[in-house]
RODO-2510 file (C-alpha; in nm, 4 decimals, decimal comma):
residues 133
     n   res          X          Y          Z
     1     d    10,3322    11,7554    17,4950
     2     v    10,4336    11,3957    17,4461
     3     r    10,7124    11,2695    17,6740
     4     i    10,8746    10,9380    17,6446
     5     f    11,0062    10,7642    17,9732
     6     l    11,2935    10,5230    17,9181
     7     i    11,3033    10,3278    18,2309
     8     s    11,5634    10,0533    18,2438
     9     s    11,8668     9,9234    18,4251
    10     q    12,1935    10,0873    18,3531
    11     r    12,3165     9,8083    18,1517
    12     s    12,0109     9,8069    17,9201
    13     r    12,0126    10,2052    17,8794
    14     m    11,9274    10,3399    17,5229
    15     k    12,2384    10,3938    17,3251
    16     d    12,3579    10,7396    17,2748
    17     d    12,2954    10,7412    16,8948
    18     i    11,9084    10,6614    16,9453
    19     k    11,9008    10,9493    17,1997
    20     d    12,0765    11,1768    16,9805
    21     h    11,8167    11,0856    16,7112
    22     l    11,5302    11,1736    16,9414
    23     r    11,6938    11,5013    17,0455
    24     e    11,7552    11,6149    16,6762
    25     r    11,3955    11,5570    16,6377
    26     g    11,2748    11,7569    16,9333
    27     v    11,1484    11,4488    17,1036
    28     c    11,1310    11,4839    17,4806
    29     f    11,2558    11,1855    17,6882
    30     i    11,3362    11,1101    18,0344
    31     e    11,5378    10,8341    18,1574
    32     g    11,5051    10,6576    18,4843
    33     n    11,5397    10,3157    18,6817
    34     d    11,2366    10,3275    18,9076
    35     i    10,8955    10,2952    18,7382
    36     r    10,7233    10,4092    19,0374
    37     e    10,8839    10,7629    19,0261
    38     f    10,7072    10,8122    18,6907
    39     a    10,3746    10,5916    18,7045
    40     s    10,1454    10,8686    18,7858
    41     r    10,2453    11,0324    18,4368
    42     l    10,2272    10,7344    18,2225
    43     n     9,9342    10,6681    17,9726
    44     a    10,0862    10,3621    17,8162
    45     v    10,3672    10,1335    17,9466
    46     y    10,5439     9,8887    17,7042
    47     v    10,7217     9,6364    17,9260
    48     i    10,9580     9,4124    17,7710
    49     r    11,1752     9,1373    17,9323
    50     d    11,5626     9,1892    17,9767
    51     q    11,7213     9,0634    17,6421
    52     k    11,9769     8,8480    17,8248
    53     e    12,0542     8,6656    17,5095
    54     y    12,1918     8,9933    17,3391
    55     s    12,3854     9,1008    17,6612
    56     e    12,7442     9,1918    17,6012
    57     d    12,8007     9,0089    17,9314
    58     t    12,9388     8,6777    17,8533
    59     q    12,7674     8,5035    18,1481
    60     p    12,4080     8,6916    18,1457
    61     s    12,2851     8,4360    18,4315
    62     v    12,5186     8,5872    18,6759
    63     i    12,3705     8,9253    18,6382
    64     t    12,2209     9,0458    18,9556
    65     p    11,9647     9,3282    18,9316
    66     n    12,0693     9,6623    19,0893
    67     p    11,8759     9,7079    19,4160
    68     t    11,7796    10,0817    19,3249
    69     d    11,6178     9,9387    19,0077
    70     f    11,2318     9,9091    18,9989
    71     l    11,1507     9,7729    18,6509
    72     f    10,8495     9,5430    18,6937
    73     i    10,4653     9,6083    18,7258
    74     d    10,3093     9,4854    19,0427
    75     e     9,9897     9,5906    19,2409
    76     n    10,1643     9,9093    19,3635
    77     v    10,2676    10,0163    19,0257
    78     l     9,9034     9,9708    18,9008
    79     n     9,7871    10,1763    19,1849
    80     l    10,0189    10,4643    19,0874
    81     l     9,9278    10,4554    18,7239
    82     p     9,6221    10,6564    18,5940
    83     c     9,3013    10,4546    18,5761
    84     d     9,2747    10,4824    18,2054
    85     s     9,6344    10,3587    18,1433
    86     i     9,7378    10,0494    17,9498
    87     v     9,9985     9,8129    18,0210
    88     m    10,1413     9,6160    17,7072
    89     h    10,3835     9,3018    17,7026
    90     p    10,4651     9,1190    17,3848
    91     l    10,5365     8,7912    17,5884
    92     p    10,6985     8,5559    17,7086
    93     i    10,7348     8,6864    18,0597
    94     d    11,0780     8,5971    18,2147
    95     k    11,0019     8,3447    18,4678
    96     d    11,3078     8,4509    18,6690
    97     v    11,2346     8,8216    18,6486
    98     m    10,8491     8,8280    18,6149
    99     e    10,8617     9,1812    18,4814
   100     i    10,4627     9,1674    18,5076
   101     r    10,3857     8,9966    18,8315
   102     p    10,1180     8,6975    18,8306
   103     e     9,9002     8,8919    19,0712
   104     v     9,8240     9,1667    18,8216
   105     e     9,8046     8,9787    18,5072
   106     n     9,4256     8,9758    18,5055
   107     d     9,3940     9,3447    18,5645
   108     l     9,1906     9,5047    18,2625
   109     r     9,4957     9,7464    18,1969
   110     v     9,7371     9,4630    18,1462
   111     v     9,7550     9,3382    17,7814
   112     c     9,9747     9,0481    17,6808
   113     l     9,9977     9,0821    17,3221
   114     r     9,9117     8,7088    17,2701
   115     e     9,7874     8,7755    16,9088
   116     q    10,1572     8,8514    16,8378
   117     v    10,2517     8,5123    16,9511
   118     d     9,9702     8,3591    16,7344
   119     n    10,0748     8,5708    16,4234
   120     g    10,4292     8,4717    16,4563
   121     l    10,3163     8,1053    16,4437
   122     f    10,1183     8,1537    16,1373
   123     t    10,3797     8,3486    15,9668
   124     r    10,6563     8,0914    16,0277
   125     m    10,4112     7,8098    15,9090
   126     a    10,3598     8,0166    15,5798
   127     e    10,7425     8,0671    15,5397
   128     l    10,7981     7,7119    15,5981
   129     e    10,5197     7,6068    15,3071
   130     m    10,6912     7,8549    15,0804
   131     t    11,0276     7,7295    15,1335
   132     l    10,9329     7,3665    15,1066
   133     t    10,7299     7,3695    14,8141
***
């Protein structure tokens, strides 16, 4: 009974080829643009920032969010989530969007994957040493 909820802005929707792949394998998924609508059914939430640098829009800085989109984690969303859920984020948090609001960063269910940042640093250091020696 696993369901995947793909919650994003219209601009950031999962591409059709990926959704076709999921359907071919019998994976149940639901799309939406308001996390509050699904929050009570989520055991794990993986939040990422909007990847403006990969946008097809030539001026991503002028992109304004759709007022019907609710794509961030705040106290209201945490209150809707099951008490044993987990919210993960790979960092960095977009300072303009704040997809995880500062007032909830210290909640025990919010896990910013700081180890990922540390491991990336050590990996780059090793790659530099291998390249330079």
